[in-house]
C-alpha positions as CSV (number, residue, x, y, z in Angstrom):
1,M,123.8,130.7,110.7
2,P,124.9,128.5,113.7
3,H,122.1,126.0,113.3
4,T,120.5,124.0,110.4
5,Y,116.9,124.6,109.5
6,T,115.2,122.7,106.8
7,S,111.7,122.0,105.5
8,V,111.8,119.0,103.2
9,L,108.3,117.7,102.5
10,V,108.1,114.7,100.3
11,H,105.0,112.9,99.0
12,Y,105.9,109.2,98.3
13,V,103.8,106.8,96.2
14,F,104.5,103.1,95.8
15,S,102.6,100.1,94.7
16,T,102.5,96.4,95.6
17,K,104.6,94.2,93.4
18,G,102.8,93.4,90.2
19,R,100.0,95.8,91.4
20,R,98.5,92.9,93.2
21,K,95.5,93.9,95.4
22,T,97.0,92.5,98.6
23,I,96.4,95.4,101.0
24,S,93.0,94.4,102.4
25,A,90.8,96.7,104.6
26,L,92.0,94.6,107.6
27,V,95.6,95.4,106.8
28,R,95.3,98.9,105.5
29,D,94.7,101.0,108.7
30,R,97.2,99.0,110.7
31,L,99.8,99.4,107.8
32,C,99.3,103.2,107.7
33,R,99.8,103.4,111.5
34,Y,102.9,101.1,111.3
35,I,104.4,103.3,108.6
36,G,104.0,106.3,110.9
37,G,105.9,104.3,113.6
38,I,108.7,103.4,111.2
39,A,109.0,107.1,110.3
40,K,109.1,108.2,114.0
41,E,111.6,105.6,114.9
42,N,113.9,107.0,112.3
43,G,113.6,110.7,113.1
44,I,111.1,111.3,110.3
45,K,107.7,113.0,110.7
46,A,104.9,111.2,108.9
47,L,102.3,113.9,108.2
48,A,99.8,111.7,106.3
49,T,99.5,108.1,105.1
50,G,96.8,106.6,102.9
51,A,96.4,103.4,101.1
52,T,94.2,101.4,98.7
53,D,94.3,97.7,98.0
54,D,97.4,98.0,95.7
55,H,99.4,101.2,96.7
56,V,100.3,103.6,99.4
57,H,100.8,107.4,99.6
58,V,103.0,108.8,102.5
59,L,103.8,112.5,103.2
60,L,107.0,112.8,105.1
61,S,108.9,115.7,106.6
62,L,112.5,114.6,106.4
63,P,115.3,115.7,108.7
64,S,118.2,117.4,107.1
65,T,120.4,114.3,107.3
66,M,117.9,111.9,105.6
67,P,118.2,111.3,101.8
68,V,114.9,110.8,99.9
69,A,116.0,107.3,98.8
70,K,116.9,106.3,102.4
71,A,113.5,107.3,103.7
72,A,111.8,105.2,101.0
73,Q,114.0,102.2,101.8
74,L,113.2,102.4,105.5
75,I,109.5,102.7,105.0
76,K,109.1,100.1,102.3
77,G,111.6,97.6,103.9
78,G,110.2,97.9,107.4
79,S,106.5,97.7,106.4
80,S,107.1,94.7,104.1
81,K,108.9,92.9,107.0
82,W,106.0,93.8,109.3
83,I,103.4,92.5,106.9
84,H,105.2,89.2,106.6
85,E,105.5,88.8,110.4
86,T,102.0,90.0,111.3
87,F,100.0,88.4,108.5
88,P,101.5,84.9,107.7
89,R,99.1,84.4,104.8
90,H,100.8,87.4,103.1
91,K,104.2,85.6,103.0
92,D,104.5,86.5,99.3
93,F,103.8,90.2,99.8
94,A,106.3,92.6,98.3
95,W,106.4,96.3,97.2
96,Q,107.4,97.2,93.7
97,E,111.0,98.0,93.2
98,G,110.6,101.7,92.4
99,Y,108.6,104.6,93.9
100,G,107.6,108.1,93.2
101,A,108.9,110.9,95.4
102,F,107.5,114.4,94.9
103,S,108.5,117.6,96.7
104,I,105.7,119.5,98.3
105,G,105.9,123.2,99.2
106,V,104.6,124.3,102.6
107,T,101.7,126.2,100.9
108,G,100.5,122.9,99.4
109,L,100.7,120.9,102.7
110,N,97.0,120.9,103.6
111,A,96.0,119.9,100.1
112,A,98.5,117.1,100.0
113,I,97.3,115.8,103.4
114,E,93.7,116.0,102.2
115,Y,94.6,114.1,99.0
116,I,96.5,111.4,100.8
117,T,94.0,110.7,103.5
118,N,91.1,110.4,101.0
119,Q,92.7,107.8,98.7
120,E,89.6,105.6,98.3
121,R,87.5,108.5,97.1
122,H,90.2,109.6,94.6
123,H,90.4,106.2,93.0
124,H,86.7,106.0,92.3
125,A,87.3,108.7,89.7
126,R,90.7,107.7,88.3
127,S,93.1,104.8,88.2
128,F,96.5,104.4,89.8
129,E,98.0,104.7,86.3
130,Q,96.3,108.0,85.6
131,E,97.3,109.3,89.0
132,C,100.9,108.4,88.4
133,R,101.0,110.1,85.0
134,E,99.4,113.2,86.5
135,F,102.1,113.4,89.3
136,L,104.9,112.9,86.8
137,D,103.5,115.5,84.4
138,K,102.8,118.0,87.1
139,H,106.4,117.8,88.4
140,G,107.9,117.9,84.9
141,I,109.4,114.4,85.1
142,E,110.0,112.6,81.8
143,Y,109.1,108.9,81.6
144,D,108.7,106.1,79.1
145,E,105.3,104.5,79.1
146,R,106.8,101.1,78.3
147,F,108.4,101.0,81.7
148,M,105.8,102.7,83.9
149,F,103.8,99.8,85.2
150,G,105.8,96.6,84.4
């Protein structure tokens, strides 16, 4: 095949450092749009972004040359810098060190977009901790409870 064709859909989940509730409603919508801009600037397609007061979900379509970890680094680093520069009262804002990255098949794309764009509704029914465990279990990822939310 003379060309490279890929479909790499990744659902990222990451929280604020210490799970602090620092993503106010004022910041939330602008943050989601800014994350989309970071993605576009780096040749990544942001298909959906959703946030609550302490975590973010982002569905990205990665180009064939973009490692999963690099995309997370670009999104988290760029958005943290933007929050510091745009909202001076959030000078102590930070993302947690780690993240979740889960592959999505094209047949699950619409469901993933729906899930991500309706974060507020989902978290009335279950906590972030429950949500993380469900993602890890669904994807067969082993984890140690002692290190999940530290």
